[in-house]
N, C-alpha and C positions, 0 to 999 in steps of 0.2 A: 391182683392179690396173689401172693406166692404161697404155695402149700408144700409141705413135706410131712411124711408119715412119722409119728412118734408113738409112744406107748400111752399117751394120755387119752382117756375115754370121755371124761366129762368136760364140756366146754367151760373154759375159764381163761382169764388173762394170766400172763406170767406174773403180774403184780399181785393178783389174788393168790397164786401159788406161793410166791415169796412171802406173802403175809402170814402164811401158815407156819413159818419157821424154817430153819435150815433143812435142806433136802439132801438125800444121799448123794455121794460123789458120783456114782455111776449114772444116776438119773440126771444130775446136773450136767455131766458130760454129754449125755444123749440130747438134752435140750439145747446145749451150746452148739453141738454139731449140726442139729436140725436148723437152728437159727442161722448158722454160718452158711449152710446150703441155700437157705432162702435168700440171704444177702448176695451170695454168689450169682444166683440167677439174675438178680437186679443189676449187679455190676457188669455181668457179661452182656447184658442188653444195652450197656452204655449209660446206665442211670445210677442214681444214688438215692437211698431212702430219705436221708436228710436230718431227721431228728428222732431217732429210735428211742423208745422208752418201753419198760415192761407192760405198761397199760395198753400199748398198741400191738402187743404180741398175744394172739388168741390161740389157745390149744383147743380145737373143736373137732370132736369125732376122730381123734387120732391124727390130726394134721395141724401144723402150725400155720396160722394166717396172720399176715401183716395188714393191719387196718389202714385205710386211707389216712393220709396226714392232713389234719384240719387246722392245726395251730402252729404252723411253721414260724420259727422266730422266737417262740416262748423258751425262756431259760429253764432247763431242768438239770438234775444231777447227772445227766447223761450227754449233755451238750458239749461238742468239741470246742476247745478254746478259740480256734480261729473263727468259729461262727459268731462268737460274742462280739467280734469287731466288724461284723458285716460281711465276712468272707462267704464264698459259695460252697455249698456242701458237695463233697465228692466221696469216693470210696474210702478214703483215709479218715474222714469225719465219721463215717459209718463204723469203721473199725474202732475208733475211740469209744463210741456209744456201746459197741459190742463188748469192749473190754470192761466198761463200767458195769454192764449187766452181768458179765462173767464173774467179776469180783463179788457181786452180790449173790450170785448163784452158789458160789463156793464158801463164802464167809457168813452169809446171812445178814450182812450190814452193807450200807452204801459206801461207795468209794469217796464221794464228794458230798458235803452237806453245808448248809448255811441257813441262818434264821430268816434271811430275807434275800431277795434277788441279788442285791449288791454283794452280800457275803458269800452267796453261792457262786457268783461269778468269780469272785476273788479266789475261792477254793479251787474252782475248775482251772483257773489260770496258773496258780502257783503251788497248791497243796499236792503232796504225794500220799497216796493211801497207805495205811499200815500193811505190813507183810501179811500175806494170806496164811502163812505157816508152812507153805510148800515152796521150796526154792524153784522147782520146775515150773509151778504155776506162776510164781512171781516173775520168772523170766518171760513167760508168755504175756502176762499183764503189762510188763514194762514195754514190750513191743506194741501193745495196743494203746497205752495211756500216756505215751510221750507227748509233751506239750507242743513240740514242733512236729507238724505233719510229716516232714521229711525223715524224722527219726523213728516213725512207726513202721509196722508192717505195711508195705506198699500195696500188697495184693491179698485178698481174702484167702486165696489158695494156700499161701504160706502159713497163714494163721490156722487153717484147717489141718495142715500137716502137723503143726505143733500140737493141736488139740488131739489128733489121733495118737501121737506119741504119748501124750498125757493119759489117754485112754488105755493104751498098752501098758504103761507104767502102773496105772491103777489096777488093772487086772492082774498084773504080775505081783503087786503087793498083796493080793488076796490068795494067790496061788502058792503052792509049796516052792521052796527055794530050789532052783535048778543050777547045778554046777556049771560055771562058765557063762551064766546068763549075763552078768555085768559086762564081761568082755565082749559078748555078742552084741549087747545093746550099744556099747561104745563104738564098736565097729559099724553097726547099722547106722548110728547117728552120724558117724564120720562120713559114711557113704552117702547118706541123705544130704549132708552139708555140701559134699562135692557135687551131687546132682543139682542141689539148689544153686550152687555157684555157677554151674554150667547153664542152668535154666535162666538164672539172673543175667548172665552175660548175653544169652540169646535174646532175652527180653530187652536188655539195654541196647543191643544192636538194632532190634526192630524199632525201639523207641527213638533211637537216634535217626533211623531212616524216616520214621514218621515225622520227627521234628524237622528234618531237612525238607521233607515234602510239604509240611505245614508252612515252613519259611518261604519256600518257593511259591506255594499257593497263596501265602499272605502277600508276597511281593506282587504276584500277578493280580491278586484281588485289589491291592492298593493302587496298582497301575490302572486297573479297570475302574476303580472308584474315581481316580483322578480324571480318567477319560470321560466317565459318566458326568462328573462334576463340571468338566469343561464343556461337555455337550449341553448340560443343563444351563450353564452360564450363557453359552452361545444361543441356546433356545430362548433364554430369558431376554438376551439382547435383541434377538430377532423379533421376539414378541413385542419388545418396546418399540423397535423400528416399525413393525406392522401397526402398532397402536398409533404411532406418530403419523404414519401414512394414512391410516383411517381417519385420524383427526384432521389431517390436511385435506383429505377427500371431502370430509364433512364440511370443512371451512370453504373449500372450493365450491361444493354444491350450494352452500349458503350464498356465496358470492354470485354464483350463476343464477340462483333464484332471484337475488336482488337485481342483477343485471336484466334478467328476463322481465322482472316487475317494472324496472325503469323503462325498458323498451316498450312494454305494454302501455305504460303511462305516456311515453313519447308518442306511440302510435295513436293513443286516444287524443292527445293534444294536437298531433298533426291532423288527425281527422277533423277535430273541432276547428282547427285553424283553416283547414281546407274548406270546410263548410262556411266558415266566416268569410274567407276570401271570395268564395263563390258568390255569397250573398252580396258582399261589397262590390265585386265585379259586376254583378247584375245591376246593382244600383248605379254603379259608375257608367255602365253601358247605357242604362236608361237616361242618366244625366247627360252623357255624350250625345245621345240621340236628341235630347231636349236642346242641348247647345247647338247641335247641327241644324235643327229646325230654326233656332233663333238666328244662327249665322245666315242661314238661307233667307230668312225673312229680312235680315239686315241687308243682305246683298240685293234682295229684290227692292227694298226701300231705297238703297243707294243708287240702284239702276234707275229707279223712277226719279230720284232726286237729280241724277245726272241728266236725265231727259228734260226735266223741268229747267235745270240750270242752262242746259244747252239751248232750249227754246227762249229762256230769258236773255241769254247772250245774243241769240239771233235777233230777238226783238230789239235789244239795245243797239245792235249793229244797224238794224233797219232804221231805228229812230235817229241814230247818229247820221246815217246817210241822208235821211230826210232833212235834218236840221242843217247839215252842211249845204245841201242843194238850195235850200231856201236862203241861206246866207249869201250864197254866190249870186243869186238872182236879185237880191235887194240892192237898189242904187246907193252908191256911196255918197256921203254928205261932204260938202266943202265947208270948212270953217273959215 
């Protein structure tokens, strides 16, 4: 909250003060200069108030306080035209709001009005307020209320200088006429214009330097963004490859598990087969042993048979011999 000393003692908003009717020129100038000082502090800090209205200006205990902004975006009779199209608030939009408040301070009537938000927006975009009755003040108001932000006062300091000149002119209007004052004022204004031109040129030079630095920084930032984007793409691609590798590892692990399970099953089958073969071999060995015994028995029987045959053959031979001997001894018969 920005504060500057004024002559107001009772706390009230500027809207309440304006509701009481037109106020004296000197008091209006004091309020305007105090408000300009408050805005200057905001702008020098690199900010902008955004949507200034008399209801948000509180004069409390001899100080001006700008209340926090709660309804940014609401259309009022003090809203800069560029904000109606969604533009961003800056110091020039604050200067427009200041000009609308300044007009009301000096004339007691609003610069822009409308029966509904659409009509009010139309007035803000296209209407020109009636003359304040003071050419000097109209010149200041024109520098504040131009529809194009580029045609307004670009800095609050320039506006404060014009306000101080108005204050001097107002005091001079109340003072006795001083010979040669108009020539002195003209000379002073010309000198101020030269100073302003030099100051503007210096500011423009610095702004050009800043713009060049911003362009360089912007290019560097764009390059960095491109590099970051490329790195992000590469990281994403690497992440995809890693994900694919992880999926491949998972699939490989699954296959290995299946192979291990198959090997375990094979081992079980092999063990079962081995047990079965061992049992069959045992049975086969027992069968072989049985066959061996049978063969041995057969061999024994064959040997015994051979002995019997041999004795039979010997008996036959002996019988044959006996028969032949008897035949030879028997006398032959003559027929």
